Structure formats: C-alpha cells, structure tokens
N, C-alpha and C positions, 0 to 999 in steps of 0.2 A: 541692409542685409542682402538685397538683390544684387547690388554691385559687388559685394564681397563674394557671393555665390558665383557670379559670372567670372570673377577673377580666378577663383580656384578651379572652375571647370576648364578654363583656358590655360591653367598653369602648366608650363612645360615640365614641371616635376612629375606629372602623370606619366610621362614617357621616360623618366630618368632611369639610368641603368642600375641605380641602387633601389632595391625593393622597399626599403624603409621609407624612402621619400614618397614613392607611389602610395604606399599604405597610409602615410600621414595625410596626404591630400584627400584621400577617400574618407578617412575618419573625420576630417574637418568638414567635409561636405555633408556628412551625416548629421552634423550639428547645425550648420548654417543654411542648408538648402531647404526651400519651401516644399511642402508636400505636393506630389503630383507633377513636379517640374520635369518635362520631357527630356531636356538636354542632360539633366543630372541623371535621370534614369538610363539614358543611352550610355553615359559615361560608366555607370555601374555595370551595365550589361557587357560592355566592352572588356572591362577588367575581370569579369568572371572567368575569362580564359587566360588570365595572367599565368606565367610559368611558376610564380612563387605563391605558395599556399597562404601566407599571411595577407597578401594582397587580395587573393580571391576571397578570403574570409571577410576582409574589410569591404569588398565590393558587394558581396551578398548582404552584408549588414546594412550598407547604404541603400541597397535595393528595397529591403524591408522597411526602412525608415521613411523613404521618400514616396514609395508607391501608395496610391490611394487604395482603400479597402475595396476589393473586388476587381482590381486591375489584373485581368486574365493574362496579359503579356508578362507582367512581373511574376505572377505565380508560375507560369510556364518556365520562365528563366530560372527561378529558384528551384523548381522541380528538377531541372537538368543538372543542378549542382548536387542533388542528393546522392549522385553516384560518384562524387569526388573521392579520390583515393585517400585524402587526409581527413581524419575523423572530426577535427574541430571545424573544418569547412562544412562538412555535412551537417554538423550541429547548428552552425550559423544559418544554413539553408532551411532547416526545420523551423527555426525562430522567425525567419523571413516569411514562411508560410503562415504562421500565426498572425503576423502583422498585416499581410497583404490579402490573404484569402478570406472570402466570405464564409460564414458558418454554413455548413452543408455542402461546400464545394466538393463534388464527387471526385474530381481528378486529384485534388489535394489530399483528401483522406485516403484514397487508394494508394497514392505514392507513399504516404506516411506509414500505412500498414506494412509496406514492404520493409521498412526500416526496423520493424519489431524484431527482425532477425539479424540486424546489423552486428558485426563482430565487436563493436565498441559499446560498452555498457551505457556511457553517458548519452550516446546517440540514441540507443534503444529507449531509454527513459524519457528523453526529450520528445521522441516520436509519440510515446504513450501519452504524455502530458498534452501534446499538441492535438492529438485525436480527441482528448477530453474537451478541448476548447472548440474545435472546428466541426466535430461530428454532431449531427442532430441527435438528441437523446433517443435511444432505442432504434436508430437507423439500422434496419436489418441487413442492408448490404455491408455496412461497416462491421456489424456484429459477426456476420458470416466470415468475413476476411480475418477478423481477429481469432475466431474459433479455429480457423485453419492453422494458425500458428500455435495453438494449444497442442497440436499433434507433433510439433517439431521435436526431434530427438535430443536437441541441446536443452538441458535443464534451464540454462540462463534465458533462452528464448521463451520458454514456458513461463518463467517468472514475469517477464515483461508483458507477455500476452495476457496474463491474469490481471496485471495492473491496468492494462489498456481496457480489458473487458469491464472492469469495475467502473471505468470512467464513461463508457459509451452505452452500457446496457441499462435497462430500467430495473429498479429494485424489484425483486420477485420474479424476474424472467426465468421460467422453468428450464430453458435450454442452458442458460448460463449456470444455474444452480447445479444441474446435473453434471455439467462439464467439470465443475470444481469439486463436487462431492466425489466424483469418480477418481480423483487423485488423493483423497484423504488417506487411503490405505496403501499408498505407493510405497514400494520398498525403500526408496530414498527418503530418509527422515526429513531432509530439508524441504522436499516437495510436499510431503504430508503436512508439515508445519505451516507452510505457505498456504496450502489449501484450507486448513483450519482457520487461519487468520483472515483469509480472503472472504470466507463465507459471511463474516460479520462486518466486512468493510464495504458494504454497498450492494451485496447480492440478495440478501433475504430480509424480510421484515422480522421484527422482534416477535418471538413466540413461534417461529416456524419449527414444527415438531420434527420434520425430516432433517433439518439442519442440526437440531439439538440432539437427535438420536445418533447422527453420524459423528458429531463432535464428541459425544459421550464415550464412544468406543476408544477414542484416543487417550482417555484417562488411564488406559491400561498399556499404553505404549512404553517400550523400553527406554526411549530417549526422553531425558528430563525436559528438554526444551519443547518437545511435542506435548508432553503432559501439561506443562505450564501454559502453553498456547491454548490447550483445550479448556483449562480452568478459566482463563481470561475470556475465551470465546463464550463459554456458558454464561458468564456473568453479563455479557453484552447481548447474547441472544435471548435470554430469559429474564423476566422480571422476578423480583422477590415473590415467593409464593407460587411460582409456576409448578404445578403438581407433576407434570410430565418430566421436567428437568430434575426436580427433586427426587423423583422415583428412579431416574437413570443413575444419579450419583449415589443414592442410598443403597442401591443394589450392589455397589462395589465396596461398601464399608467393611464387609467380611472377606474381601478378596485375600487369597493366600499370600499375595505379594505386598509387602508393606508400602512400597512406593505407590502402588495403586490405591491402597487405603488412604494414604496421605493426600493424594490428588483428589479423591472423593470428598474427604473432609474439607479441603480447601475450597472445592467447588460449592459445597453446601454452605460454607460460611458466607457466601455472597448470594445465596438463593433462599435460605430459610427465613421465614418471618418469626417475630418474637413469640407469637401465640401458637406456634407449631410445636406442641409438647411432644408429640411422637418422635419427630425428627431430632428434637433437642435431646431426648433421652438416648437416642442412638448415638449422637455425638458425645454425650457424657460417657457412654460406655467406651468410646475410643480413648478417653483419658487414661484408661487402664491398659492400653495396648503395650505389648512388650517392646515395640519399636519407638525410640525416643522421638523420631521425626513425626510420627503419627500423633503421639501425645502432645507435642508442642502445637501442632496444627489444630488439634481438637480443643485445647485450652484457648488458643487465640480465637477460634471460631465462636466458642461459647461466650467469650468476653464481648464479642461483637453483636451476637444475636439474642443473648439472654440476660441483659442487664436487669430486667424486672421479672425474671422467671426463677422461682426457687428450686425448680427441678434439679439443676446441675450443681447446686451449692455443695452437697455432700461429696460429690465426685471431685469437685475442685479443692475442697479442704483436704482430701486425701493426697492431692498432688502437692500440697505445701511441703511434704516430706519426700518428694520425689528425689531420686538419686541424681537427676540432672538438674543443676542449679537454675538453668534457664527455664525449664518447665516450672520449677517451684516459684520463680519470680513472676512468670506469666500468670500462674494460678493466684498469687497474692494480688496482683493488679486486677485480675478479673473479679475476685471476691470483693475488693474495695469498691468496684463499680456497682456491684449487686446489693451490697449491704449498707 
C-alpha cells in the first residue's frame, strides 16, 4: 500500500494538462494513502489552487480523508477553500472540516457560520449540519453567530439559520425559543410555518405552555399548510390530556371560519383522552356542523378517542344518513369500533 501511495504521489499525471487525469490521481490517493501522511497532505494542498474546479474539489476531499483529526494546518487549508467561487468545491471544503477539525474548534465553527448565508442551498445546509457535528452543545459563541443570521433579510438564509440553531442550542434555551416564536406570526406564510415546525424540532420541552399558546394561534391562519403544521406541532408539543393545549383548541371549536373549526377538531383528535367526556361532547356537536370538512374531522376524531365512550354514539348514528357519503362511511366505521 505504501509503495502504491508513493507511486501515485510521484505520478507525472498530477501535472498533466488534462484536468481529468489530475483529478483521477487525487481520487486514487484518497483511497490508498495512509492517514496523516505529510507528503500526501502537501500534494493535496498544492492542488487546492488548481485552475480547474473538479481538481480542487478532489484535492480538498483528499485533504479531509488523509488529515488526522485536529490537524490545524489541514483545517486552515480547508477554511481557505470555503471562499471558492464554485459551490461544490465549497461543499467539499465543509465536509473536510467535519473530517479534520476537532469538536469545539472555534476557527472552524466561525468559518462555517459564515456559510449559513451562502448563495447555494446545498452549501448552506452542509454548513448547518457541520455545525451540529463540530460545535459544542450550547456553545454561546456559536449560538450568537447563528442568531445574527436570523436577522438576515433573505428568507432562505433564515431557514438555514433556524436549522443550524436547532443543532447547536440546548433544548429549552429561552433566547432560541424567543427568536423562533417571534417569527410565528410573520407575514410570509412559509416563515411562519417553518417557525411552527422548528419549535418542536429541538427547541422546547414537551408541555412548554408558551410554545403551545403561540402554535395554537396558527390554527386560525389562512394558509392550509400553516394550519396543518400547527395541528402536527400541538400533537408533538403536548401529551394527551394536556389541559392547556385542549383548552386552546376547544376555544376555537365555535370559530366563525370553518377551516379554523376543522383545524381545532383535528388538533383535539390527538390531544383528548378517552375519559374526557366534556371535550368529547364538544366534538360530537361538531358532527352537526354545516361544513362537511368539519363533520368529517369530528367523526374521525371521535373514532380515535372514544371507542369505549357512549356519549357520541347518538351523534354518530345521525351521521349515517349524512348527505356526504364519506362522512356516512366514517360514522359507520366509528360505530363499529364502539359497539
């Protein structure tokens, strides 16, 4: 193996005028070269300045493969490539950081934070993932840098910063929660939806009433995707029987807008316990709603939470003759489970 490595390092093809040949030698070295070999690392560093992007990408890949963990020289060389004009070379440099830098390496994490606003989505996401690997959990210097990017005017950068924040902050961090909650009511629906989803993806502990209250307001949002995200978030943020979450959803059962009533019913379907007669009666009343979507959701919810509860049986029997055949079928299925 050592002889083969030496042969490839000295291979004249490394200086060949065709970039594919130079690239092939570097790729082969990444397979056969032993870790920490100085001459191979020198070869990689030299080719980081190659005029052709595929060769530079292969060189930085080789650098990451051969460098020993904690090799500051290799990390510094990979950091210099983060400014490469070609996106896939920058992405290869991010991966080289993950392979060569030690966890907690401040220069590496600082450089990666800058890529959270890279114009290329793949590079931004790779940087966020790399921060999750290299940053110490709760490192306030890294968290502060990521927070800075949450103020960026480009929505795409904000999305990436939220992803990075979920990877580097400790669950329950009040500053992180406040930053995400502040965007839930953003005029851009995609940002509001992302904020709702982010709250239950690593930011808060289950049962956090501030998060539940903020997410519950999105049950009234005009965008279907935001309402669905809110329903799913409530099911993850609150356990069955959580009185606060149930109260927040129940308060919207009588809302004038049927899409809000439907979202409230769907949320309650994942929150109510079987012995909660009061809420079950409220859901049973929604089977009489004039909106077919609300009736469908109510029947489905009752089938899930009340298989041993006789309270909604009369309401479900009335739905057997519902003008919507789907509602009638759901009611028949629900009654079969209960009787």
